[in-house]
N, C-alpha and C positions, 0 to 999 in steps of 0.2 A: 190396736185390737183389744188389748187388755184393759185399756182406759174405758172404752165403749162398753165393754162387758161389765166392767165394775160400776159405771153410771147406771147402766141398766139394773143390776143388781141392788143398787142404792134406791133407785126408783121403786122397785118392788118392795124393798124394805120400808121406805116411806108409805107406800100405799096399805101395807100391812101393819102399820104402827099400832100398837094397842092390841093386838091379836096375840093372847097369851098362850093358847093351846097349840102345841107344836103340829099337831096333825092338820089343824085349820091354817096354820101359817104354810106347811108344806102344800096342802091342796090349793091354797090362794096363789102361791107362787106358780104352780103348774097351770092353773087356769089363767093367770096373767100372761104367762109365756105362750100358751096355746093361742090366746087372743092376739098376741104380738105376732106369732107366725102367720096367723090368718089374715091379719091387717098388713102387716109388712114382710112378706114371705122372701124378699131379697135380702133384708137385714138378717133374718134368722139363717138364711142360707149361708151367708158369710160368717155369722157366728159359729155355725156347725161345721162348716167345710172350708173355712178360710186357709191361710198359709198353713197354719197348724190344725190339722184335722181334729175335729172335736172340741175346739176351743170353749165351747159353752159348758163342757164338762170338765174343764181344767181345774187346776188347784186354786184358781181365784175366781172372782165374780160369783155365780151362782152355786158352784159346787160345795164350798164349805158351808154356806147357808143351809143348802138341802141336807148335808150330812148331819149339821148341828140339830136340824128340826127331827131327823129320823132318829138320832141317838136319844134326844130328850123324849121324843114320842115313845120309844122302847122302853126308856126308864120309867115313864108315867104310865106304862101298859096301854098306850093308844095304838100300838101296832103290835102284830103277831109276828114273831120270827119264824120263818120257814126256811129249812135247808134242804138241799138236794143230797141224795145219797150216794151221787157220783154216777149214777146210772140213768139219769133222767126222771127219777121218780122223786117226789117232793113229800115231805111230812112236816110234822110240828117240830120246831126247833126246841132246844132247851134240855 
């Protein structure tokens, strides 16, 4: 399972090769994954709910790439950080 997820993540990387903006990379990865879910729902179900629940969000495959893009996007000012006050209310972070 991990090998399949890593292969998929590498294919996403190849498809987004040359995209330097972290927000665009993150959006592109989300779009490609959404298309994959639409075109091959059985495969995405396995990745999301296989033996290890939530494999697609595990520490390998797509998760570290998405984390990298979010962190780079935050550092570049492409994302606004919003935090909860613990009571379900959201405000500006920082």
